[in-house]
C-alpha positions, -999 to +999 in steps of 0.1 A: -343+020+551-324-004+529-336-042+526-312-061+537-300-096+526-279-125+545-261-151+519-242-175+537-235-209+510-216-237+508-228-242+473-214-210+456-236-218+422-258-189+411-243-169+443-229-137+423-256-134+399-281-130+429-265-110+449-257-084+416-299-088+413-301-076+447-274-050+444-294-040+414-327-029+437-303-015+461-302-044+487-277-044+516-256-076+518-240-091+545-223-126+547-199-149+562-166-166+557-159-182+523-195-163+508-179-129+517-149-134+501-166-148+470-185-117+468-157-092+472-135-110+449-160-106+424-165-066+434-197-067+451-197-051+481-213-069+513-208-063+552-190-091+572-215-106+595-189-099+623-194-065+616-232-069+625-231-086+656-197-071+670-185-109+678-156-128+653-162-159+645-153-183+670-141-225+679-130-226+639-164-212+623-190-230+642-200-197+657-207-167+639-242-165+631-254-175+663-264-143+678-290-118+686-285-093+661-289-121+634-319-140+644-339-111+663-333-094+625-346-123+610-377-134+637-390-101+643-429-097+631-429-066+610-469-064+617-459-064+651-448-030+669-440-040+698-411-068+682-399-038+658-400-013+688-375-041+703-355-036+669-346-003+671-340-002+708-311-024+704-299-010+668-305-044+649-313-037+612-343-064+602-331-088+580-357-097+546-341-125+527-318-153+541-301-168+508-283-204+530-274-239+517-257-258+540-225-279+548-222-306+525-224-336+554-238-358+520-211-353+500-190-361+531-202-392+540-205-405+505-162-406+505-147-434+510-129-436+544-147-406+559-140-411+596-171-405+622-152-371+633-150-358+599-185-365+594-192-347+624-180-318+612-199-313+586-230-307+604-247-272+600-257-259+631-260-219+623-275-228+588-302-248+598-309-226+626-310-194+601-332-208+573-357-224+598-360-187+615-367-170+581-390-196+572-410-196+598-413-155+595-422-160+560-450-131+569-419-110+560-388-130+551-374-150+520-356-179+521-341-194+494-324-229+502-313-244+465-296-222+436-324-237+419-348-209+434-325-178+423-337-172+392-371-167+399-367-150+429-347-127+409-376-118+382-402-117+411-378-095+428-375-067+395-411-073+389-422-064+421-442-101+432-418-115+458-456-118+475-465-137+509-478-169+486-439-167+469-426-162+506-451-194+520-443-216+491-400-209+502-405-215+535-424-247+529-392-259+509-371-246+537-384-271+559-386-299+536-345-293+532-337-289+570-360-323+576-341-343+542-306-327+564-315-337+594-329-374+582-300-384+567-274-372+597-300-391+615-293-424+593-255-421+592-257-421+631-280-451+630-256-469+612-226-459+630-238-487+659-252-518+661-279-531+672-317-514+683-308-482+666-315-500+632-351-495+642-348-462+658-379-446+679-385-422+654-379-433+618-367-400+596-380-392+568-358-393+537-374-385+503-369-361+472-401-357+449-387-370+411-414-365+391-455-357+393-473-389+375-498-390+350-517-407+378-512-439+400-524-476+400-557-463+381-566-431+365-585-417+394-554-419+418-529-391+418-494-405+424-455-390+425-420-406+426-399-401+451-363-413+457-344-422+490-316-397+495-296-416+515-292-442+484-273-439+449-281-473+435-315-490+424-341-480+399-344-444+416-313-437+400-313-453+370-308-433+337-338-427+314-322-431+278-351-430+258-387-433+260-419-413+273-421-409+310-425-438+337-458-443+352-464-457+382-473-491+374-440-491+350-421-483+378-434-506+403-430-534+381-394-523+364-381-523+401-396-558+407-374-570+375-346-551+387-348-566+420-351-603+404-323-597+377-298-589+398-299-613+422-292-641+398-255-652+394-246-656+360-260-635+329-299-634+332-329-620+322-363-612+339-397-607+320-421-588+344-463-585+345-476-573+374-448-573+395-447-613+392-421-631+363-435-646+336-400-659+328-366-656+341-335-678+326-299-679+325-276-678+291-243-677+282-252-642+266-280-617+269-294-630+234-299-664+252-311-655+285-334-631+267-343-658+244-353-682+269-372-659+294-397-649+268-400-687+255-409-694+293-442-678+286-443-658+255-481-651+261-476-632+296-445-614+286-464-591+264-466-560+277-444-565+302-409-553+318-378-571+305-349-567+327-311-576+318-279-580+345-256-580+316-254-554+283-278-555+264-260-561+228-274-557+188-281-593+187-303-592+225-317-559+212-331-576+175-352-605+194-362-579+215-375-556+193-409-568+174-420-576+205-441-552+229-426-544+260-429-510+281-394-509+297-360-525+293-338-522+322-298-529+318-268-519+331-261-509+299-270-506+264-242-510+235-247-478+212-260-502+178-282-520+204-297-482+218-304-469+183-324-504+173-347-502+201-353-463+202-365-466+166-401-476+193-411-444+205-431-459+233-407-481+244-383-468+276-349-479+280-332-477+314-296-480+326-291-488+364-268-501+387-281-531+410-298-519+445-283-521+475-289-555+489-288-536+527-322-512+524-346-513+544-385-515+531-411-496+538-450-504+537-480-481+545-506-489+565-538-469+579-524-448+602-485-461+597-458-478+582-438-512+588-406-512+582-385-542+576-347-552+561-350-564+526-356-601+517-324-598+495-292-611+512-283-644+491-291-676+507-262-699+520-262-735+503-244-751+532-271-746+556-294-762+530-301-799+539-313-830+517-340-845+540-351-876+515-334-905+504-326-898+474-296-863+472-302-843+440-278-846+409-263-818+401-282-807+372-312-807+394-295-787+422-286-762+392-324-756+386-327-761+422-308-730+426-326-712+400-359-720+413-351-710+447-336-675+437-369-669+412-392-677+440-384-654+467-400-625+440-429-640+434-459-631+457-469-653+479-482-684+476-455-690+457-442-720+437-419-720+407-411-748+381-375-745+364-351-761+348-317-750+351-319-724+321-353-710+329-388-713+346-406-731+329-441-724+347-450-699+381-479-698+403-482-667+417-503-650+447-529-678+453-546-684+485-534-722+494-501-732+482-515-765+461-536-742+438-500-724+431-485-754+422-513-762+400-510-734+383-472-735+375-471-772+366-500-768+339-483-737+331-452-761+328-469-789+310-448-817+298-416-801+302-421-803+340-411-835+336-375-840+351-379-806+364-371-788+401-400-771+416-395-741+446-420-734+469-415-699+487-431-715+523-427-749+541-462-773+525-489-776+552-498-814+534-480-836+514-509-830+486-484-803+471-456-830+466-481-852+454-493-830+424-458-822+418-449-863+415-480-867+389-466-841+367-432-853+369-411-833+393-377-850+403-366-828+426-381-800+454-364-769+476-387-754+506-379-742+535-391-770+559-404-761+591-443-776+589-454-799+621-465-820+589-431-821+569-428-861+579-461-860+556-444-843+526-409-859+530-428-896+531-447-881+498-411-869+481-395-904+493-427-924+477-422-910+445-382-911+441-381-869+443-347-854+461-359-829+485-335-800+500-350-776+526-333-745+532-347-731+564-353-699+553-387-687+538-395-662+511-427-646+515-433-621+491-471-603+505-468-573+481 
């Protein structure tokens, strides 16, 4: 008896080559709809599935492969005599290969203006059912779900090495494929409804591997990089223009830099080390913004990550080139800037689009995962309240805005000292707030006089304000909300400091 393959693919890439390889090995091919037409147009003999089922396609193509003559042929266990006897009694021929890729649901929902009805029509039913059936019965059936698998299958077919281990690997890929497909559908449908569906009873997995990394945070840890298949922007979709492969720490640091710089209003640059900013600045040009960000902490910046939210031109590249950086990420590099920076073989250059502001963040804990909305929405200055006798000047407001934009990207407890152009000192990840302030103020030194200070959370006591006053800080921005707010306000008034409360905390625990 000839071996039999069922081919039914939305993506016709590689279809004809696969079919010809099967025909060369004397396989029989059954097929459906557009796939059948494509095969016949190429001169390949194939049997329509309706011939096998003795039933026409129904409901506009919604029902065509959901039939015992298809699924019994796929699911029959070759090693179970009763299964094979049942096939013989019913006149059913076993199916040894299922090559199916699914309706283009993700491509459909990515189109502007697509309706829910249009999206739902692209939810494949028969395809996933056949894929799952074939994967379940991998002991006797091969399942192909992507054109990228065809070449190896054809090579193995010709060499006679389509063995159980290979079929098991194909089955693993098939179940991952249908899981991802269902996750995309679940995510889309969840987004169609307001309310509690933002956090469904089951959080669907939706990630595909992009790379096996050399190691994780440390050399003894294995690691890989996965991309969220429901997104289209951010670091995971960046294009690497130059340099060696990114490491686990490179990716973590670059994402922190890219998220920070993408949140800035105006031309900006951020330099990141160990996911915390060394310096962040604004400027009239990328060159100016970089120069200010680097000057903010030129010692810590060594070996760091540079992120710019405007194109990197030759003038900026000339400033960056002499310094050792791991990664430079920007929306674009001019041709001459790229050529100059590419002279450094170990420097990675990435072009990326800004991350979405409505993403969810996932953090694993032992035995589970925490899910939250990303803290990416811009602050509403109309809700800010001046709580001191003195109101900030326009220059102080500009410094407060920059400090407040940066502090949400610094690990808590976090303090940022800034003027209107650049950060001057940053205190990150301290166990108490006054300790973070002392680090930031010491880094700023004399530049703290007349500068602004931002705190990611309220002051539990007045000691941080007193430290700021002693360093010459003239304006402070913080969420407020402490039972001792009056103590901090009193300390600010005594020092002539203007204080703004935003009503919004920006903890960042990592």
